[in-house]
N, C-alpha and C positions, 0 to 999 in steps of 0.2 A: 406362288403357291400352287400345289398341286390341284390337278382335276381328278377327282375320285371317280371310279365306276359308278353308275347310278346303281341306288339302293343298297350299297354296301354300307356296313356299319360308319365307316369314315364319312362317306357321302352324306348320312342321315345327320352325324354330328355336326358337320360343317353347316348344313341347312339349318338345323336347330339355331345354331350360334349365329347364323346369318339373320335369321326370323327375329331373333331375339334384338340384336344390335339394329336393324332396320326400325323396328317399334321404338325403341329409344330415339333414333334420330327423325324418325317421322314425327315423333311427338315433340320434338325440338328441345329434347332434355339437355341440358349444361352437361359438359364434359365432366365437370368435377362431380356430378352426380352420378354418371355413369361408372367413373373410376370408384368412387365410395360404394355403391352398389356391388361392383365387381368385388372389391375389398371385403365387404361385409358377406358376400356368398363364401368367398375362400376362407375367411376366418371361422365362419361357422363350420366349414368343411373340416378345418384344421382341429376344431375343438371335439367335434364328433369323434375324428380319428384318433386323438389323443385320450378321450374316453374310452375307446375301445381297446387301445393298447394298454392303458392302465388296467382293464378288466383283465386282459389276456394275460398280462404281466402277472397279476396277482394270481390268477388261477395257475398259472406255470408253477410259481412259487409254492403256491399250497400243494401241487402236485408233488414237487420236490421234497417238501418238507414232511409229507406223508409217507414218502418212499424211504425215507432215513430210517 
């Protein structure tokens, strides 16, 4: 695993992830719960991204339709 230069964006991301994982592990959360929480977070992110895509796609369609 790479060691990032201190205070770079990469270093902060890794630190935040480590802190979150440490909290789960320090609280003795079961691995299946950790995986479920990660899955929930990723799913929420996917839903948000898809809604943004749909809106952008609809706007693009409207622009093309009005250009005709």
